[in-house]
N, CA, C and O atoms as a GROMACS GRO file, in nm:
protein
  348
    1MET      N    1  -0.907   1.078   0.092
    1MET     CA    2  -1.034   1.112   0.153
    1MET      C    3  -1.013   1.212   0.266
    1MET      O    4  -1.099   1.295   0.293
    2SER      N    5  -0.899   1.204   0.332
    2SER     CA    6  -0.870   1.298   0.440
    2SER      C    7  -0.866   1.442   0.390
    2SER      O    8  -0.912   1.534   0.458
    3ASN      N    9  -0.810   1.461   0.271
    3ASN     CA   10  -0.806   1.596   0.213
    3ASN      C   11  -0.946   1.645   0.179
    3ASN      O   12  -0.978   1.762   0.200
    4VAL      N   13  -1.030   1.557   0.127
    4VAL     CA   14  -1.170   1.593   0.097
    4VAL      C   15  -1.240   1.633   0.226
    4VAL      O   16  -1.312   1.733   0.230
    5ALA      N   17  -1.219   1.556   0.330
    5ALA     CA   18  -1.281   1.586   0.459
    5ALA      C   19  -1.234   1.721   0.512
    5ALA      O   20  -1.314   1.797   0.566
    6ALA      N   21  -1.106   1.750   0.498
    6ALA     CA   22  -1.055   1.878   0.545
    6ALA      C   23  -1.117   1.994   0.467
    6ALA      O   24  -1.152   2.097   0.526
    7LEU      N   25  -1.130   1.978   0.337
    7LEU     CA   26  -1.192   2.084   0.256
    7LEU      C   27  -1.339   2.106   0.290
    7LEU      O   28  -1.388   2.219   0.290
    8LEU      N   29  -1.408   1.997   0.320
    8LEU     CA   30  -1.550   2.006   0.355
    8LEU      C   31  -1.572   2.036   0.504
    8LEU      O   32  -1.684   2.060   0.548
    9LYS      N   33  -1.462   2.034   0.580
    9LYS     CA   34  -1.469   2.056   0.725
    9LYS      C   35  -1.562   1.957   0.793
    9LYS      O   36  -1.651   1.993   0.870
   10CYS      N   37  -1.537   1.830   0.762
   10CYS     CA   38  -1.615   1.721   0.822
   10CYS      C   39  -1.520   1.605   0.848
   10CYS      O   40  -1.403   1.611   0.811
   11ASP      N   41  -1.571   1.501   0.910
   11ASP     CA   42  -1.483   1.387   0.935
   11ASP      C   43  -1.473   1.299   0.810
   11ASP      O   44  -1.546   1.317   0.713
   12TRP      N   45  -1.381   1.206   0.815
   12TRP     CA   46  -1.349   1.120   0.701
   12TRP      C   47  -1.470   1.041   0.655
   12TRP      O   48  -1.496   1.032   0.535
   13HIS      N   49  -1.545   0.985   0.749
   13HIS     CA   50  -1.660   0.901   0.714
   13HIS      C   51  -1.769   0.982   0.644
   13HIS      O   52  -1.832   0.934   0.550
   14THR      N   53  -1.791   1.104   0.690
   14THR     CA   54  -1.890   1.191   0.626
   14THR      C   55  -1.847   1.224   0.484
   14THR      O   56  -1.929   1.220   0.392
   15ALA      N   57  -1.720   1.256   0.466
   15ALA     CA   58  -1.669   1.286   0.332
   15ALA      C   59  -1.686   1.166   0.240
   15ALA      O   60  -1.724   1.181   0.124
   16ASN      N   61  -1.660   1.048   0.291
   16ASN     CA   62  -1.676   0.926   0.213
   16ASN      C   63  -1.822   0.908   0.170
   16ASN      O   64  -1.849   0.868   0.057
   17LYS      N   65  -1.915   0.937   0.261
   17LYS     CA   66  -2.058   0.927   0.228
   17LYS      C   67  -2.096   1.030   0.122
   17LYS      O   68  -2.173   0.999   0.031
   18TYR      N   69  -2.043   1.152   0.132
   18TYR     CA   70  -2.070   1.256   0.032
   18TYR      C   71  -2.024   1.213  -0.107
   18TYR      O   72  -2.093   1.235  -0.206
   19VAL      N   73  -1.906   1.151  -0.113
   19VAL     CA   74  -1.853   1.106  -0.242
   19VAL      C   75  -1.950   1.006  -0.304
   19VAL      O   76  -1.975   1.012  -0.425
   20ASP      N   77  -2.003   0.916  -0.225
   20ASP     CA   78  -2.100   0.819  -0.277
   20ASP      C   79  -2.234   0.885  -0.308
   20ASP      O   80  -2.293   0.858  -0.413
   21LYS      N   81  -2.282   0.970  -0.219
   21LYS     CA   82  -2.413   1.032  -0.234
   21LYS      C   83  -2.421   1.116  -0.362
   21LYS      O   84  -2.522   1.113  -0.432
   22PHE      N   85  -2.316   1.189  -0.391
   22PHE     CA   86  -2.318   1.277  -0.507
   22PHE      C   87  -2.252   1.212  -0.629
   22PHE      O   88  -2.212   1.280  -0.723
   23GLU      N   89  -2.240   1.079  -0.624
   23GLU     CA   90  -2.190   0.999  -0.736
   23GLU      C   91  -2.056   1.051  -0.790
   23GLU      O   92  -2.038   1.070  -0.910
   24MET      N   93  -1.965   1.071  -0.697
   24MET     CA   94  -1.833   1.120  -0.733
   24MET      C   95  -1.726   1.013  -0.714
   24MET      O   96  -1.607   1.044  -0.723
   25ARG      N   97  -1.765   0.889  -0.688
   25ARG     CA   98  -1.668   0.783  -0.661
   25ARG      C   99  -1.572   0.764  -0.778
   25ARG      O  100  -1.451   0.748  -0.758
   26GLU      N  101  -1.624   0.765  -0.901
   26GLU     CA  102  -1.538   0.746  -1.018
   26GLU      C  103  -1.436   0.858  -1.029
   26GLU      O  104  -1.319   0.832  -1.058
   27ALA      N  105  -1.478   0.982  -1.007
   27ALA     CA  106  -1.385   1.096  -1.013
   27ALA      C  107  -1.280   1.085  -0.902
   27ALA      O  108  -1.162   1.112  -0.924
   28PHE      N  109  -1.325   1.044  -0.784
   28PHE     CA  110  -1.232   1.028  -0.672
   28PHE      C  111  -1.130   0.919  -0.704
   28PHE      O  112  -1.011   0.935  -0.677
   29THR      N  113  -1.176   0.809  -0.760
   29THR     CA  114  -1.086   0.698  -0.796
   29THR      C  115  -0.986   0.743  -0.902
   29THR      O  116  -0.868   0.708  -0.895
   30GLU      N  117  -1.032   0.820  -1.002
   30GLU     CA  118  -0.942   0.869  -1.106
   30GLU      C  119  -0.836   0.962  -1.047
   30GLU      O  120  -0.719   0.955  -1.086
   31LEU      N  121  -0.877   1.047  -0.954
   31LEU     CA  122  -0.781   1.136  -0.888
   31LEU      C  123  -0.678   1.055  -0.810
   31LEU      O  124  -0.558   1.084  -0.817
   32THR      N  125  -0.724   0.956  -0.737
   32THR     CA  126  -0.633   0.871  -0.661
   32THR      C  127  -0.534   0.801  -0.753
   32THR      O  128  -0.415   0.793  -0.724
   33GLU      N  129  -0.584   0.749  -0.865
   33GLU     CA  130  -0.497   0.681  -0.961
   33GLU      C  131  -0.394   0.777  -1.021
   33GLU      O  132  -0.280   0.738  -1.043
   34SER      N  133  -0.433   0.901  -1.046
   34SER     CA  134  -0.338   0.998  -1.102
   34SER      C  135  -0.228   1.030  -1.002
   34SER      O  136  -0.114   1.054  -1.041
   35ILE      N  137  -0.261   1.031  -0.874
   35ILE     CA  138  -0.159   1.054  -0.771
   35ILE      C  139  -0.064   0.935  -0.763
   35ILE      O  140   0.056   0.952  -0.745
   36ILE      N  141  -0.118   0.814  -0.777
   36ILE     CA  142  -0.032   0.695  -0.780
   36ILE      C  143   0.061   0.701  -0.901
   36ILE      O  144   0.179   0.668  -0.890
   37ASP      N  145   0.008   0.744  -1.015
   37ASP     CA  146   0.092   0.760  -1.134
   37ASP      C  147   0.207   0.857  -1.108
   37ASP      O  148   0.321   0.831  -1.147
   38LEU      N  149   0.176   0.969  -1.042
   38LEU     CA  150   0.278   1.068  -1.009
   38LEU      C  151   0.384   1.007  -0.918
   38LEU      O  152   0.504   1.025  -0.940
   39ALA      N  153   0.340   0.935  -0.815
   39ALA     CA  154   0.434   0.873  -0.722
   39ALA      C  155   0.522   0.771  -0.794
   39ALA      O  156   0.642   0.764  -0.768
   40GLU      N  157   0.463   0.694  -0.884
   40GLU     CA  158   0.542   0.597  -0.960
   40GLU      C  159   0.645   0.667  -1.049
   40GLU      O  160   0.758   0.619  -1.062
   41SER      N  161   0.607   0.778  -1.108
   41SER     CA  162   0.702   0.850  -1.194
   41SER      C  163   0.818   0.905  -1.110
   41SER      O  164   0.932   0.906  -1.156
   42LYS      N  165   0.789   0.952  -0.988
   42LYS     CA  166   0.895   1.000  -0.899
   42LYS      C  167   0.985   0.885  -0.856
   42LYS      O  168   1.107   0.902  -0.845
   43LEU      N  169   0.927   0.769  -0.833
   43LEU     CA  170   1.006   0.651  -0.799
   43LEU      C  171   1.101   0.617  -0.913
   43LEU      O  172   1.218   0.588  -0.889
   44ILE      N  173   1.051   0.619  -1.035
   44ILE     CA  174   1.135   0.590  -1.152
   44ILE      C  175   1.246   0.694  -1.164
   44ILE      O  176   1.360   0.659  -1.196
   45GLU      N  177   1.215   0.821  -1.137
   45GLU     CA  178   1.318   0.925  -1.139
   45GLU      C  179   1.428   0.892  -1.038
   45GLU      O  180   1.547   0.904  -1.068
   46ASN      N  181   1.387   0.851  -0.918
   46ASN     CA  182   1.485   0.816  -0.815
   46ASN      C  183   1.568   0.695  -0.857
   46ASN      O  184   1.689   0.690  -0.831
   47ILE      N  185   1.505   0.598  -0.921
   47ILE     CA  186   1.580   0.482  -0.971
   47ILE      C  187   1.682   0.526  -1.075
   47ILE      O  188   1.797   0.482  -1.073
   48ASN      N  189   1.639   0.615  -1.165
   48ASN     CA  190   1.731   0.667  -1.268
   48ASN      C  191   1.846   0.747  -1.208
   48ASN      O  192   1.953   0.757  -1.269
   49ASP      N  193   1.825   0.804  -1.088
   49ASP     CA  194   1.930   0.878  -1.018
   49ASP      C  195   2.015   0.787  -0.929
   49ASP      O  196   2.092   0.835  -0.846
   50ASN      N  197   2.001   0.656  -0.947
   50ASN     CA  198   2.077   0.555  -0.873
   50ASN      C  199   2.051   0.558  -0.722
   50ASN      O  200   2.142   0.532  -0.643
   51ASP      N  201   1.928   0.588  -0.683
   51ASP     CA  202   1.889   0.586  -0.542
   51ASP      C  203   1.868   0.440  -0.502
   51ASP      O  204   1.770   0.377  -0.542
   52ASN      N  205   1.960   0.387  -0.421
   52ASN     CA  206   1.955   0.246  -0.384
   52ASN      C  207   1.827   0.208  -0.312
   52ASN      O  208   1.773   0.099  -0.333
   53THR      N  209   1.776   0.297  -0.226
   53THR     CA  210   1.653   0.267  -0.154
   53THR      C  211   1.537   0.250  -0.252
   53THR      O  212   1.456   0.158  -0.237
   54ALA      N  213   1.529   0.337  -0.351
   54ALA     CA  214   1.423   0.327  -0.451
   54ALA      C  215   1.439   0.199  -0.534
   54ALA      O  216   1.340   0.132  -0.565
   55ILE      N  217   1.561   0.167  -0.567
   55ILE     CA  218   1.587   0.045  -0.645
   55ILE      C  219   1.544  -0.079  -0.566
   55ILE      O  220   1.476  -0.166  -0.620
   56ILE      N  221   1.584  -0.086  -0.440
   56ILE     CA  222   1.549  -0.201  -0.358
   56ILE      C  223   1.398  -0.210  -0.340
   56ILE      O  224   1.340  -0.319  -0.350
   57PHE      N  225   1.333  -0.096  -0.312
   57PHE     CA  226   1.188  -0.097  -0.296
   57PHE      C  227   1.120  -0.148  -0.422
   57PHE      O  228   1.029  -0.231  -0.415
   58TYR      N  229   1.162  -0.099  -0.537
   58TYR     CA  230   1.101  -0.142  -0.663
   58TYR      C  231   1.118  -0.292  -0.685
   58TYR      O  232   1.024  -0.361  -0.722
   59LEU      N  233   1.238  -0.341  -0.662
   59LEU     CA  234   1.262  -0.483  -0.682
   59LEU      C  235   1.182  -0.568  -0.585
   59LEU      O  236   1.132  -0.674  -0.623
   60LYS      N  237   1.168  -0.524  -0.461
   60LYS     CA  238   1.091  -0.601  -0.362
   60LYS      C  239   0.943  -0.604  -0.397
   60LYS      O  240   0.874  -0.701  -0.365
   61THR      N  241   0.893  -0.498  -0.461
   61THR     CA  242   0.750  -0.494  -0.491
   61THR      C  243   0.716  -0.542  -0.631
   61THR      O  244   0.613  -0.608  -0.650
   62LYS      N  245   0.800  -0.511  -0.728
   62LYS     CA  246   0.770  -0.548  -0.867
   62LYS      C  247   0.854  -0.664  -0.918
   62LYS      O  248   0.824  -0.722  -1.023
   63GLY      N  249   0.959  -0.698  -0.846
   63GLY     CA  250   1.048  -0.805  -0.892
   63GLY      C  251   1.034  -0.935  -0.815
   63GLY      O  252   1.123  -1.019  -0.818
   64LYS      N  253   0.922  -0.951  -0.747
   64LYS     CA  254   0.901  -1.073  -0.667
   64LYS      C  255   0.913  -1.199  -0.752
   64LYS      O  256   0.969  -1.299  -0.709
   65HIS      N  257   0.859  -1.193  -0.873
   65HIS     CA  258   0.860  -1.311  -0.960
   65HIS      C  259   1.001  -1.352  -1.001
   65HIS      O  260   1.022  -1.462  -1.052
   66ARG      N  261   1.098  -1.262  -0.978
   66ARG     CA  262   1.239  -1.294  -1.008
   66ARG      C  263   1.318  -1.326  -0.881
   66ARG      O  264   1.440  -1.343  -0.886
   67GLY      N  265   1.249  -1.334  -0.769
   67GLY     CA  266   1.315  -1.373  -0.646
   67GLY      C  267   1.353  -1.258  -0.554
   67GLY      O  268   1.412  -1.281  -0.448
   68TYR      N  269   1.320  -1.135  -0.593
   68TYR     CA  270   1.352  -1.021  -0.507
   68TYR      C  271   1.242  -1.005  -0.404
   68TYR      O  272   1.149  -0.926  -0.420
   69ILE      N  273   1.255  -1.082  -0.296
   69ILE     CA  274   1.154  -1.078  -0.191
   69ILE      C  275   1.223  -1.107  -0.058
   69ILE      O  276   1.314  -1.190  -0.050
   70GLU      N  277   1.178  -1.038   0.043
   70GLU     CA  278   1.229  -1.068   0.176
   70GLU      C  279   1.139  -1.172   0.238
   70GLU      O  280   1.016  -1.159   0.236
   71ARG      N  281   1.200  -1.272   0.292
   71ARG     CA  282   1.123  -1.377   0.358
   71ARG      C  283   1.168  -1.386   0.502
   71ARG      O  284   1.287  -1.380   0.531
   72SER      N  285   1.074  -1.400   0.589
   72SER     CA  286   1.112  -1.426   0.727
   72SER      C  287   1.106  -1.576   0.747
   72SER      O  288   1.000  -1.638   0.737
   73GLU      N  289   1.221  -1.633   0.774
   73GLU     CA  290   1.229  -1.777   0.792
   73GLU      C  291   1.226  -1.808   0.940
   73GLU      O  292   1.293  -1.742   1.020
   74ARG      N  293   1.150  -1.908   0.976
   74ARG     CA  294   1.137  -1.947   1.115
   74ARG      C  295   1.185  -2.090   1.133
   74ARG      O  296   1.160  -2.177   1.050
   75ASP      N  297   1.253  -2.110   1.243
   75ASP     CA  298   1.303  -2.243   1.276
   75ASP      C  299   1.220  -2.296   1.393
   75ASP      O  300   1.228  -2.246   1.504
   76TYR      N  301   1.142  -2.398   1.365
   76TYR     CA  302   1.055  -2.457   1.467
   76TYR      C  303   1.112  -2.588   1.523
   76TYR      O  304   1.044  -2.656   1.601
   77THR      N  305   1.232  -2.622   1.486
   77THR     CA  306   1.286  -2.753   1.525
   77THR      C  307   1.309  -2.766   1.675
   77THR      O  308   1.299  -2.876   1.729
   78ASP      N  309   1.341  -2.657   1.744
   78ASP     CA  310   1.371  -2.664   1.886
   78ASP      C  311   1.253  -2.624   1.974
   78ASP      O  312   1.268  -2.612   2.095
   79LYS      N  313   1.139  -2.604   1.916
   79LYS     CA  314   1.023  -2.559   1.993
   79LYS      C  315   0.922  -2.672   2.007
   79LYS      O  316   0.898  -2.747   1.912
   80THR      N  317   0.863  -2.684   2.123
   80THR     CA  318   0.761  -2.782   2.149
   80THR      C  319   0.628  -2.710   2.159
   80THR      O  320   0.614  -2.616   2.236
   81ILE      N  321   0.532  -2.754   2.084
   81ILE     CA  322   0.400  -2.695   2.088
   81ILE      C  323   0.309  -2.790   2.163
   81ILE      O  324   0.295  -2.907   2.127
   82GLU      N  325   0.248  -2.740   2.266
   82GLU     CA  326   0.161  -2.821   2.350
   82GLU      C  327   0.016  -2.794   2.310
   82GLU      O  328  -0.031  -2.680   2.316
   83ILE      N  329  -0.053  -2.897   2.271
   83ILE     CA  330  -0.192  -2.884   2.229
   83ILE      C  331  -0.278  -2.959   2.329
   83ILE      O  332  -0.256  -3.077   2.356
   84GLY      N  333  -0.376  -2.890   2.383
   84GLY     CA  334  -0.467  -2.954   2.478
   84GLY      C  335  -0.578  -3.026   2.403
   84GLY      O  336  -0.649  -2.965   2.322
   85LEU      N  337  -0.594  -3.152   2.430
   85LEU     CA  338  -0.701  -3.231   2.366
   85LEU      C  339  -0.804  -3.268   2.471
   85LEU      O  340  -0.771  -3.298   2.586
   86THR      N  341  -0.929  -3.266   2.429
   86THR     CA  342  -1.036  -3.307   2.520
   86THR      C  343  -1.092  -3.440   2.475
   86THR      O  344  -1.097  -3.469   2.356
   87ASP      N  345  -1.134  -3.520   2.570
   87ASP     CA  346  -1.192  -3.651   2.537
   87ASP      C  347  -1.334  -3.637   2.490
   87ASP      O  348  -1.399  -3.736   2.458
   0.00000   0.00000   0.00000
């Protein structure tokens, strides 16, 4: 939407309203999806080139069901939580 706004020389919100007003939402969504397709194809190219960062990113996002996920584990055993109760 920022690119549309720049082309129309208006702010982002105005461009967004124009897309809706002139019934261009479907075209805008298709364009956005085609850019995502391009980005995914570049990611696959990087994976094929043995780019470890691309491989790790792909596994973290698409391989969650196989356990490729970063988890932040918290240890609450040594912490005391004080809760104020009212009568």
